C-alpha positions in Angstrom: -80.5 -105.5 82.0 -78.7 -107.7 79.5 -77.5 -104.9 77.2 -74.5 -105.3 74.9 -72.6 -103.1 74.7 -73.0 -102.1 78.3 -74.4 -98.5 78.5 -72.6 -95.7 80.3 -75.3 -95.7 83.1 -78.5 -97.6 83.7 -81.0 -97.2 86.6 -83.8 -99.6 87.0 -87.3 -98.6 88.2 -90.3 -100.7 89.2 -92.9 -101.4 86.6 -93.0 -101.8 82.8 -94.2 -100.0 79.7 -96.6 -102.1 77.5 -96.4 -101.9 73.8 -99.9 -102.5 72.4 -101.7 -101.9 69.1 -102.8 -98.6 70.6 -99.2 -97.4 71.3 -98.4 -94.3 69.3 -95.0 -93.2 68.0 -94.3 -89.4 68.0 -91.2 -88.3 66.1 -90.1 -84.7 66.3 -88.1 -82.8 63.7 -85.0 -84.8 62.8 -86.3 -88.0 64.5 -88.2 -89.4 61.5 -85.4 -91.8 60.4 -85.1 -93.2 63.8 -88.9 -93.7 64.1 -88.8 -95.5 60.7 -86.0 -97.7 61.9 -87.9 -98.6 65.1 -91.0 -99.6 63.1 -88.9 -101.6 60.7 -87.1 -103.5 63.5 -90.2 -104.3 65.6 -93.0 -104.8 63.0 -91.9 -108.3 61.7 -92.1 -110.0 65.1 -94.7 -107.9 67.0 -97.0 -106.8 64.2 -97.5 -103.5 66.1 -98.3 -100.5 63.9 -96.7 -97.9 66.2 -99.0 -95.4 64.6 -97.5 -91.9 64.1 -99.0 -89.1 66.3 -98.3 -85.4 66.2 -98.7 -85.1 70.0 -97.9 -87.7 72.6 -101.0 -88.8 74.6 -101.4 -91.8 76.8 -99.4 -94.9 75.9 -96.7 -93.3 73.7 -93.2 -93.7 72.4 -91.6 -90.3 71.8 -88.4 -89.7 69.9 -86.9 -86.2 69.9 -83.8 -84.2 69.4 -82.6 -82.2 72.4 -84.0 -78.7 72.7 -80.6 -77.5 73.9 -78.0 -79.9 72.5 -74.7 -79.8 74.3 -71.5 -81.7 74.9 -73.0 -84.3 77.2 -74.5 -86.6 74.7 -72.4 -85.7 71.7 -72.6 -87.1 68.2 -73.9 -90.6 69.1 -75.1 -90.4 72.7 -78.7 -90.7 73.8 -81.0 -90.7 76.9 -83.8 -93.3 77.2 -86.4 -92.8 79.9 -89.0 -95.5 80.2 -92.0 -95.1 82.6 -95.2 -97.0 82.8 -96.9 -94.3 80.8 -94.3 -93.2 78.2 -91.0 -94.0 76.5 -88.9 -90.9 75.8 -85.8 -91.2 73.7 -83.7 -88.0 73.4 -80.4 -87.3 71.6 -78.4 -84.3 70.4 -78.3 -85.8 66.8 -80.3 -88.1 64.6 -77.5 -90.7 64.8 -77.8 -90.7 68.6 -81.5 -91.5 68.2 -80.5 -94.5 66.0 -78.2 -95.8 68.8 -81.0 -95.4 71.3 -83.4 -97.3 69.1 -81.1 -100.3 69.2 -81.1 -100.2 73.0 -84.9 -100.0 73.1 -85.0 -103.1 71.0 -82.7 -105.0 73.3 -84.9 -104.1 76.3 -87.7 -106.2 74.7 -88.0 -110.0 74.9 -85.6 -111.7 72.5 -88.5 -112.8 70.4 -88.6 -109.2 69.1 -85.5 -110.0 67.0 -87.5 -112.5 64.9 -88.2 -111.8 61.2 -91.7 -113.4 61.4 -94.8 -112.9 63.6 -94.4 -114.2 67.2 -97.6 -115.0 69.2 -98.3 -115.1 72.9 -95.5 -112.7 74.0 -96.0 -109.7 76.2 -94.3 -106.9 74.5 -93.2 -104.6 77.3 -90.2 -102.5 78.3 -88.8 -102.4 81.8 -88.9 -99.0 83.4 -85.3 -97.7 83.2 -83.3 -94.6 82.7 -80.3 -95.1 80.4 -77.8 -92.4 79.6 -75.2 -93.6 77.1 -72.3 -92.1 75.2 -69.7 -94.1 73.2 -66.1 -94.2 74.3 -64.5 -94.3 70.8 -65.6 -92.6 67.6 -64.7 -95.4 65.2 -66.2 -98.8 66.0 -65.9 -100.9 62.9 -66.0 -104.3 61.3 -64.0 -105.3 58.3 -65.3 -107.8 55.8 -63.2 -109.3 52.9 -65.3 -109.9 49.9 -62.4 -110.2 47.5 -61.1 -113.6 48.5 -64.7 -115.0 48.4 -67.6 -113.0 46.9 -70.4 -112.7 49.4 -74.1 -112.4 48.3 -75.4 -108.8 48.4 -78.2 -109.8 50.8 -75.6 -110.9 53.3 -73.9 -107.5 53.2 -77.3 -105.9 54.2 -77.7 -108.5 56.9 -74.1 -107.8 58.2 -75.0 -104.1 58.4 -78.0 -105.0 60.5 -75.7 -107.0 62.8 -73.2 -104.2 63.2 -75.9 -101.6 63.9 -77.5 -103.9 66.5 -74.2 -103.7 68.4 -73.7 -100.0 67.9 -70.8 -100.5 65.5 -70.7 -97.6 63.0 -68.3 -98.6 60.2 -68.5 -101.5 57.6 -65.0 -101.7 56.1 -65.6 -103.4 52.8 -62.4 -105.0 51.3 -63.4 -105.0 47.6 -60.3 -105.9 45.7 -57.3 -108.2 46.0 -55.1 -110.7 44.1 -57.9 -113.2 44.1 -60.8 -111.1 42.9 -62.0 -107.6 41.9 -65.6 -106.9 43.1 -66.0 -103.2 42.2 -67.6 -102.1 38.9 -65.6 -99.4 37.1 -67.2 -98.1 33.9 -63.8 -97.1 32.4 -62.3 -100.5 32.9 -65.0 -103.2 32.2 -62.4 -106.0 32.2 -61.9 -105.6 35.9 -65.2 -107.4 36.5 -65.4 -109.4 33.3 -61.9 -110.9 33.9 -60.6 -109.7 37.3 -63.7 -110.9 39.2 -63.2 -114.6 38.3 -60.6 -117.2 39.1 -60.3 -120.7 37.8 -60.0 -122.5 41.1 -59.5 -121.9 44.8 -57.4 -123.4 47.6 -59.1 -126.3 49.3 -56.9 -126.5 52.4 -54.2 -124.7 54.4 -51.8 -122.7 52.4 -48.9 -125.1 52.9 -50.9 -128.0 51.5 -51.2 -126.5 48.0 -54.6 -128.3 47.4 -57.2 -126.8 45.1 -60.8 -127.5 44.3 -60.7 -126.8 40.5 -64.0 -125.0 40.8 -64.3 -121.6 39.2 -65.3 -118.8 41.6 -66.2 -115.2 41.1 -68.8 -112.4 41.3 -69.0 -108.7 41.6 -71.4 -106.0 42.8 -73.3 -103.6 40.6 -73.1 -99.8 41.2 -76.8 -99.9 42.1 -76.2 -102.6 44.7 -73.4 -100.7 46.3 -75.3 -97.4 46.3 -78.3 -99.2 47.9 -76.0 -100.7 50.5 -74.5 -97.3 51.4 -78.0 -95.8 51.7 -79.3 -98.8 53.8 -76.3 -98.6 56.1 -76.7 -94.8 56.5 -80.3 -95.2 57.7 -78.9 -97.4 60.5 -76.0 -95.0 61.3 -73.3 -97.1 59.7 -70.7 -95.8 57.2 -69.4 -98.0 54.5 -65.7 -97.6 54.1 -64.4 -98.9 50.7 -60.9 -100.4 50.4 -59.3 -100.6 47.0 -55.8 -102.1 47.5 -53.0 -100.1 45.8 -50.2 -100.6 44.7 -50.0 -104.2 46.0 -52.6 -107.0 46.2 -53.5 -106.0 42.6 -52.9 -109.2 40.6 -56.6 -109.4 39.6 -56.4 -105.9 38.1 -53.1 -106.8 36.3 -54.7 -109.9 35.0 -57.5 -107.8 33.4 -55.1 -105.1 32.2 -51.5 -106.4 32.0 -50.2 -102.9 31.1 -50.9 -101.9 34.7 -48.0 -104.0 35.9 -45.5 -101.7 34.2 -45.6 -103.2 30.7 -47.3 -105.8 28.5 -47.5 -109.4 29.6 -44.7 -111.7 28.4 -45.5 -115.1 26.8 -43.2 -116.9 29.3 -44.6 -114.9 32.3 -48.5 -115.0 32.0 -50.6 -113.5 34.7 -54.1 -114.5 35.8 -56.4 -113.9 38.8 -54.6 -115.7 41.6 -56.1 -118.9 42.9 -53.6 -119.0 45.8 -53.7 -117.2 49.1 -50.8 -115.2 50.4 -48.8 -112.2 49.1 -48.0 -111.9 45.4 -45.5 -109.8 43.5 -47.8 -108.8 40.7 -48.2 -105.2 41.8 -48.9 -102.0 39.9 -46.2 -100.2 37.9 -45.1 -96.7 38.8 -45.7 -95.1 35.4 -48.5 -92.7 34.3 -50.6 -95.6 33.1 -50.9 -97.1 36.6 -51.4 -93.7 38.4 -54.1 -92.7 35.9 -55.8 -96.1 36.5 -55.8 -95.4 40.3 -57.2 -92.0 39.8 -59.9 -93.2 37.5 -60.9 -96.0 39.9 -60.9 -93.7 42.8 -63.1 -91.2 40.9 -65.8 -93.8 40.7 -65.2 -94.9 44.3 -65.9 -91.3 45.4 -69.1 -91.3 43.4 -70.4 -94.4 45.1 -69.1 -94.0 48.6 -69.7 -90.6 50.4 -67.5 -91.7 53.3 -65.0 -89.1 54.3 -62.4 -91.9 54.6 -61.2 -93.9 51.6 -59.0 -96.9 52.2 -56.2 -97.6 49.7 -54.6 -100.6 51.4 -50.9 -100.0 50.9 -49.9 -103.2 52.8 -47.6 -106.0 51.7 -46.0 -104.5 48.6 -43.2 -106.8 47.3 -40.9 -104.6 45.2 -38.9 -107.2 43.3 -40.5 -106.4 39.9 -39.8 -102.7 40.4 -36.1 -103.6 40.9 -36.0 -105.2 37.4 -38.1 -102.5 35.7 -36.1 -99.7 33.9 -39.1 -97.4 34.3 -39.2 -98.0 38.1 -35.5 -97.6 38.5 -35.6 -94.3 36.5 -38.4 -93.0 38.6 -36.6 -93.8 41.8 -33.4 -92.1 40.5 -35.4 -89.0 39.4 -37.0 -88.8 42.9 -33.7 -89.4 44.6 -35.0 -92.4 46.6 -34.2 -96.1 46.6 -36.5 -98.4 44.5 -38.1 -99.7 47.6 -39.0 -96.1 48.5 -41.4 -96.1 45.5 -43.9 -97.7 47.8 -44.0 -94.6 49.9 -44.0 -92.3 46.9 -47.0 -94.1 45.4 -48.9 -93.9 48.7 -48.1 -90.2 49.0 -49.5 -89.6 45.5 -52.8 -91.2 46.3 -52.9 -89.4 49.7 -52.4 -86.0 48.0 -55.0 -86.8 45.3 -57.7 -87.7 47.9 -56.8 -84.8 50.1 -57.3 -82.4 47.2 -60.8 -83.8 46.9 -61.8 -83.4 50.5 -61.4 -87.0 51.4 -59.1 -88.7 53.9 -56.8 -91.5 52.9 -56.7 -94.6 55.1 -53.8 -97.1 54.9 -52.5 -100.0 56.8 -49.4 -99.2 58.8 -47.1 -100.7 56.2 -47.2 -97.3 54.5 -45.3 -95.8 57.5 -42.2 -98.0 57.1 -42.0 -97.4 53.3 -39.5 -94.8 52.4 -41.1 -91.8 50.7 -40.2 -88.7 48.7 -42.6 -86.6 50.8 -44.5 -87.3 54.0 -48.2 -88.2 54.1 -50.5 -85.3 54.7 -51.6 -84.7 58.2 -55.0 -85.8 57.2 -54.0 -89.5 56.5 -55.4 -92.1 58.9 -53.4 -95.2 59.8 -54.9 -98.7 60.5 -52.3 -100.3 62.8 -52.3 -104.1 62.3 -48.6 -104.8 62.9 -48.5 -103.9 66.6 -48.1 -101.0 69.0 -45.0 -99.7 67.4 -46.9 -98.8 64.2 -49.6 -97.0 66.2 -47.0 -95.1 68.1 -45.2 -94.1 64.9 -48.4 -93.0 63.3 -49.4 -90.9 66.3 -46.0 -89.3 66.5 -46.2 -88.3 62.9 -49.6 -86.6 63.6 -51.9 -89.2 62.1 -55.1 -90.4 63.7 -54.9 -94.1 64.4 -57.5 -97.0 64.1 -56.3 -99.9 66.2 -56.5 -103.2 64.3 -53.8 -105.5 65.8 -53.8 -108.9 64.3 -53.4 -110.8 67.6 -56.6 -109.3 69.1 -58.9 -108.1 66.2 -58.3 -110.6 63.4 -61.4 -112.8 63.6 -60.3 -115.1 60.8 -57.9 -116.5 63.4 -59.1 -119.6 65.4 -61.1 -119.3 68.5 -59.6 -122.3 70.3 -57.1 -125.1 69.9 -58.3 -128.6 69.0 -59.1 -130.9 66.1 -62.8 -130.0 66.1 -62.1 -126.3 65.2 -62.6 -125.2 61.6 -59.6 -124.4 59.4 -58.3 -120.9 60.1 -55.2 -118.9 60.3 -52.8 -120.4 62.8 -53.0 -117.9 65.6 -55.8 -118.4 68.3 -57.7 -115.4 69.6 -60.2 -116.2 72.2 -63.3 -114.3 73.2 -61.7 -113.4 76.5 -58.6 -112.0 74.8 -60.8 -109.9 72.6 -62.7 -108.5 75.6 -59.4 -107.8 77.4 -58.0 -105.8 74.6 -57.3 -102.1 75.3 -57.2 -100.0 72.1 -55.8 -96.9 73.7 -52.3 -98.4 74.3 -49.8 -97.0 76.7 -48.3 -93.8 75.4 -51.3 -92.9 73.3 -54.2 -90.7 74.1 -57.9 -90.9 73.3 -57.4 -88.0 70.9 -54.9 -89.9 68.9 -56.8 -93.2 68.8 -59.9 -92.7 66.6 -61.1 -96.2 67.4 -60.9 -99.9 66.7 -62.5 -102.6 64.5 -62.6 -106.3 64.0 -61.2 -107.9 60.8 -62.7 -110.8 58.9 -60.4 -111.9 56.2 -62.0 -114.7 54.3 -59.4 -117.1 52.8 -60.8 -119.9 55.0 -64.4 -118.5 55.3 -66.0 -119.0 51.9 -69.7 -118.7 53.0 -71.8 -116.2 55.1 -72.4 -118.8 57.7 -68.6 -119.3 58.2 -68.1 -115.5 58.4 -70.8 -115.3 61.1 -69.2 -118.2 63.1 -65.8 -116.4 63.0 -67.2 -113.0 63.8 -69.7 -113.8 66.6 -69.6 -113.5 69.6 -66.1 -112.0 69.3 -67.5 -109.0 67.6 -69.9 -108.5 70.5 -66.9 -108.3 72.8 -65.1 -105.8 70.6 -68.2 -103.7 70.3 -68.3 -103.4 74.1 -64.6 -102.6 74.2 -65.2 -99.8 71.7 -68.4 -98.4 73.2 -68.5 -98.9 76.9 -66.5 -97.0 79.6 -63.4 -98.8 80.8 -64.9 -98.8 84.3 -67.7 -101.0 83.1 -65.4 -103.7 81.7 -65.7 -107.0 83.6 -65.5 -110.2 81.7 -67.6 -112.2 84.1 -70.4 -109.6 83.9 -70.0 -109.6 80.1 -70.5 -113.3 79.9 -73.6 -113.1 82.1 -75.1 -110.6 79.7 -73.9 -112.4 76.6 -75.8 -115.6 77.3 -79.2 -114.0 77.0 -77.9 -111.7 74.2 -77.2 -114.9 72.2 -80.9 -115.7 72.3 -81.4 -112.5 70.3 -78.9 -113.7 67.7 -80.6 -117.1 67.7 -83.8 -115.3 66.6 -81.9 -113.7 63.8 -80.5 -117.1 62.8 -76.9 -116.0 63.3 -74.4 -118.9 63.1 -72.3 -117.8 66.0 -69.8 -120.0 67.9 -71.5 -121.4 71.0 -70.1 -120.5 74.4 -70.1 -124.1 75.5 -67.6 -124.8 72.8 -65.1 -122.5 74.5 -62.6 -124.4 76.6 
């Protein structure tokens, strides 16, 4: 079976189960969402009604929650039993049923992944028994929509692609120096001004070339709420990231007072048109903290995710060193000015913790001096390397492994003049597949999971995002889901070739395997 990610166990039997216009779909209590998803996924290509039935008779697909749920299947596991007479999908939770539905879809011919009717195909499932439980709890994909605004329809499509690979988190990077994409009622200029820049870089950072074409866009509250609901129906959580206190030049361009004081005529600020790290960061006064709290209040209204990402990375403190307010704050706290980074992060962590949410920050927040430690509920995304992960775990934080040299998919996929412009480092498909998230010295209890990052400085269109993400995201999905004992790169490639036929049917602009040296 060419399943990706590879299941925990699969046993093939003889025979097949035919899906016909007479096939019924029985959904027990708690299985209705999974049944609706199955119909939605299969109807465009097959045209099959999968008519609901109260009792399974004859040729039937049955979705049900376990009568005696236990620890074997857990929060996302499932058991799929296909015979010539019946398909039985059982899980301990509704989310487990959603994962099983994706496996059922992969068992069908690749034409089932089309978005239009396909004729002259025998819709049948091979007789198998699949029992499947994920290895890691957090299996995510990050998408930067701040550098380049991406159409709302693409975000929905991206959710579908994640769910198809049993990834369960869409990490949406909504704000940065080059654009603010989140509507905030109390601060309308964030989208009226902060969402737009006058031009964009047209080449590598060192070239300093620009296209002189304005770019911008933002999402409405309704669009984001619809995205959250759509993702939830597919078992995907949307994690919002609002970068604070750094990567905030777009916010300061909209409201200059957020930078610790009014803009000076000789020192104007606008939404950045240049990639890289900027020193236009938030001030450390009550104005900036109130702004953060106000923004996060609206974030919590839109996103029910238990985790809320505040960034916290790459915070140049030069302007704090020249600010009397910042120097006074540091003196009052008894910390160096650079330690205000840690103090600021701690304030946001405490604010979220008091509201029942869990702060997520990049591991830069660990090396920042602080007046008080982060709460034990903080989660660290470790992008700088194993030392950051080890420090986070030692401090009692759960860790999401996001090392730049294995999970940053904006990096190139091979050397050569024919490769598209990207960050300088090369991360191949094989390197992604060989990555081990639970590093030496860490335990599975400390590592919550892993995810792939797609920063978009050099990926301005959805097609370019897809090219960078796939098939590397297929490899990382297997790393995160499948048992270590099932990991074999040669076997993965054998399964990946036919899996790409499914992506072809979805029109995904993935990087072809024959392009890999």
